[in-house]
C-alpha positions as CSV (number, residue, x, y, z in Angstrom):
1,X,-115.4,2.9,144.3
2,X,-117.1,-0.6,144.8
3,X,-113.7,-1.9,145.7
4,X,-113.3,0.5,148.5
5,X,-110.5,2.6,146.6
6,X,-110.7,6.5,146.8
7,X,-108.4,9.4,145.4
8,X,-108.4,12.9,146.7
9,X,-106.4,15.0,144.2
10,X,-105.4,18.8,144.4
11,X,-104.2,19.0,148.0
12,X,-100.9,21.1,149.0
13,X,-98.2,19.0,150.2
14,X,-98.4,18.2,154.0
15,X,-100.3,15.8,156.8
16,X,-103.9,15.5,156.8
17,X,-106.5,13.6,158.9
18,X,-108.5,11.1,156.8
19,X,-111.9,9.8,158.3
20,X,-114.2,7.4,156.9
21,X,-117.8,6.3,158.3
22,X,-120.3,3.9,157.2
23,X,-124.3,3.9,157.7
24,X,-124.0,1.3,160.6
25,X,-121.8,3.7,162.8
26,X,-118.4,2.1,161.7
27,X,-115.7,4.6,161.5
28,X,-112.1,4.6,160.7
29,X,-109.3,7.8,161.1
30,X,-105.7,8.0,159.9
31,X,-103.1,10.7,159.3
32,X,-101.6,10.6,155.9
33,X,-98.9,13.0,153.9
34,X,-100.1,14.3,150.7
35,X,-98.1,13.3,147.9
36,X,-96.5,10.1,149.7
37,X,-95.9,7.0,147.6
38,X,-97.6,4.3,150.0
39,X,-101.5,4.3,149.8
40,X,-103.6,4.8,152.8
41,X,-105.7,2.3,154.2
42,X,-108.6,2.9,156.3
43,X,-110.1,-0.1,158.4
44,X,-113.6,0.5,159.6
45,X,-114.1,-0.4,163.3
46,X,-117.9,-1.1,164.0
47,X,-119.6,1.4,166.6
48,X,-121.1,0.6,169.8
49,X,-123.6,1.9,172.2
50,X,-123.9,4.1,175.4
51,X,-126.9,3.4,177.3
52,X,-127.9,3.9,181.1
53,X,-130.4,6.0,183.5
54,X,-130.5,9.3,184.9
55,X,-131.6,9.4,188.6
56,X,-132.3,11.9,191.1
57,X,-130.6,11.9,194.6
58,X,-133.5,9.6,195.9
59,X,-132.7,7.2,193.2
60,X,-136.1,8.1,191.3
61,X,-135.9,8.3,187.7
62,X,-135.6,11.7,186.0
63,X,-137.4,11.8,182.8
64,X,-136.9,14.3,179.9
65,X,-133.3,14.8,181.1
66,X,-130.8,15.8,178.2
67,X,-127.9,13.5,177.6
68,X,-125.0,14.0,175.7
69,X,-121.1,13.7,175.6
70,X,-117.7,14.2,174.1
71,X,-115.0,11.8,172.8
72,X,-111.1,12.2,172.7
73,X,-111.3,12.4,168.8
74,X,-113.5,15.8,168.7
75,X,-116.4,13.6,168.8
76,X,-119.6,15.2,169.9
77,X,-122.5,12.8,170.6
78,X,-125.8,13.6,169.4
79,X,-128.1,14.7,172.6
80,X,-130.7,12.3,173.4
81,X,-133.7,12.6,175.8
82,X,-134.5,10.1,178.7
83,X,-137.7,8.5,179.0
84,X,-140.2,8.4,181.9
85,X,-138.0,5.6,183.4
86,X,-135.0,7.9,183.2
87,X,-133.4,5.4,180.6
88,X,-131.5,7.0,177.4
89,X,-129.4,5.2,174.7
90,X,-126.8,6.6,172.2
91,X,-126.2,4.3,169.2
92,X,-123.6,4.0,166.5
93,X,-120.8,5.6,168.9
94,X,-117.2,5.2,167.6
95,X,-115.2,3.2,170.0
96,X,-113.2,5.2,172.5
97,X,-113.5,7.1,176.0
98,X,-116.2,9.5,176.4
99,X,-117.4,11.9,178.9
100,X,-121.0,11.5,179.3
101,X,-123.4,14.4,181.0
102,X,-127.0,14.9,181.8
103,X,-128.8,18.1,182.6
104,X,-132.2,19.0,183.2
105,X,-133.9,22.2,184.5
106,X,-133.5,22.9,188.1
107,X,-130.7,20.1,188.6
108,X,-127.0,20.6,188.6
109,X,-125.3,18.7,185.8
110,X,-124.1,15.4,186.3
111,X,-121.1,13.7,184.5
112,X,-119.7,10.1,183.9
113,X,-117.1,8.3,182.0
114,X,-117.8,5.6,179.3
115,X,-115.5,3.4,177.5
116,X,-117.1,2.3,174.0
117,X,-116.1,-0.8,172.3
118,X,-116.9,-2.1,168.9
119,X,-120.2,-4.0,169.1
120,X,-120.7,-3.6,172.5
121,X,-123.0,-1.4,175.0
122,X,-121.3,0.6,177.6
123,X,-123.4,1.7,180.7
124,X,-123.4,4.9,182.4
125,X,-125.6,5.8,185.3
126,X,-125.6,9.6,186.4
127,X,-127.3,11.2,189.4
128,X,-128.6,14.6,189.2
129,X,-128.6,16.9,192.3
130,X,-130.7,19.7,193.0
131,X,-128.9,23.0,192.1
132,X,-129.1,26.5,193.4
133,X,-129.7,29.8,191.3
134,X,-127.0,32.6,190.6
135,X,-128.8,35.9,189.5
136,X,-127.0,38.9,188.0
137,X,-126.4,41.4,185.3
138,X,-124.1,41.9,182.4
139,X,-123.0,45.6,182.0
140,X,-120.9,47.7,179.4
141,X,-122.3,45.9,176.1
142,X,-124.1,47.5,173.3
143,X,-127.5,46.0,172.6
144,X,-126.0,44.0,169.5
145,X,-123.1,42.2,171.6
146,X,-125.8,41.8,174.3
147,X,-127.8,39.8,171.9
148,X,-124.8,37.5,171.3
149,X,-123.6,37.1,174.7
150,X,-123.9,34.0,176.8
151,X,-123.6,33.3,180.7
152,X,-121.9,30.0,181.9
153,X,-121.3,28.5,185.3
154,X,-120.4,25.1,186.2
155,X,-122.7,23.3,183.4
156,X,-125.6,26.0,183.6
157,X,-125.9,28.6,180.8
158,X,-128.4,31.2,179.8
159,X,-128.8,34.4,177.7
160,X,-128.9,37.8,179.3
161,X,-132.1,39.6,179.0
162,X,-132.1,42.8,176.9
163,X,-131.8,44.8,180.1
164,X,-128.6,42.5,180.8
165,X,-130.0,40.8,183.7
166,X,-129.9,36.8,184.0
167,X,-130.6,33.9,186.1
168,X,-128.8,30.6,186.0
169,X,-130.6,27.7,187.4
170,X,-129.5,24.4,188.3
171,X,-125.8,25.6,189.7
172,X,-124.1,23.2,192.2
173,X,-123.7,24.5,195.8
174,X,-120.7,26.2,196.5
175,X,-118.2,28.7,195.1
176,X,-117.4,28.8,191.3
177,X,-116.7,30.9,188.3
178,X,-119.3,32.8,186.3
179,X,-118.4,33.8,183.1
180,X,-119.7,35.8,180.2
181,X,-118.7,35.5,176.5
182,X,-119.6,37.4,173.6
183,X,-119.0,35.6,170.2
184,X,-117.6,36.0,167.6
185,X,-115.5,38.7,169.1
186,X,-114.3,36.6,172.0
187,X,-114.7,39.0,174.8
188,X,-115.0,37.4,178.3
189,X,-115.8,38.5,181.8
190,X,-115.6,36.1,184.8
191,X,-116.7,36.6,188.7
192,X,-116.8,34.4,191.4
193,X,-120.3,33.3,192.6
194,X,-121.6,31.2,195.4
195,X,-124.7,29.5,196.1
196,X,-124.8,29.0,199.8
197,X,-128.2,27.1,199.8
198,X,-130.9,26.0,197.4
199,X,-133.2,28.9,198.6
200,X,-130.7,31.7,198.6
201,X,-129.5,32.7,195.3
202,X,-126.0,34.0,194.4
203,X,-125.5,37.2,192.8
204,X,-122.8,38.5,190.6
205,X,-122.3,41.5,188.1
206,X,-120.3,41.0,184.8
207,X,-119.0,44.5,183.7
208,X,-117.3,44.9,180.0
209,X,-117.1,48.3,180.7
210,X,-114.3,48.2,183.3
211,X,-111.2,46.3,183.8
212,X,-110.5,45.4,180.2
213,X,-107.6,43.1,179.8
214,X,-105.3,42.9,176.7
215,X,-103.6,39.2,176.0
216,X,-100.6,38.9,173.9
217,X,-96.7,39.5,173.9
218,X,-94.4,42.5,173.3
219,X,-91.4,41.9,171.0
220,X,-88.6,44.4,170.5
221,X,-88.2,45.7,166.9
């Protein structure tokens, strides 16, 4: 209502997370017990801004890079794109700690930490480094599941072609896990891939037809 009062009826007894927000980015969140006699008070706290630049290894700006982030209260920041000077700004961000990352085709993903305070601007500078490629093939999936498959490795992601082949670009140098997921089934296969040099792609094979594993527990009845 106009005086800020609210009522939510028809809830089952138990704890609930209540969240409120305003058009200017102010937010509030509290845990309340349904059926409790004491009223809940949500105090809106104004949002802040995360701003900065995305640069390459030589300090030159990277235009067209995508910047996003994730906060501790399950807050996913809306992605923004850097301008020609490599600058970006994400406004109306709820106060808290955030992990900010930048990505661009052919570059390994960069990350930084930012602490947002109400009414203030947190700065973050992210440096992208040239990434290599990992090529491979996903095997053992029917066409329908292959169409729902995604392949990931250290910030890079792609979808396999109809024949199962894939190329991951912007993978950091060195060894790391390459994983294929099929959703919503939750099927998963992993392998270790290595990018030794920018001009020497790593190669992996992810076979869903062999080595299936079942996770769970066995209980005696």
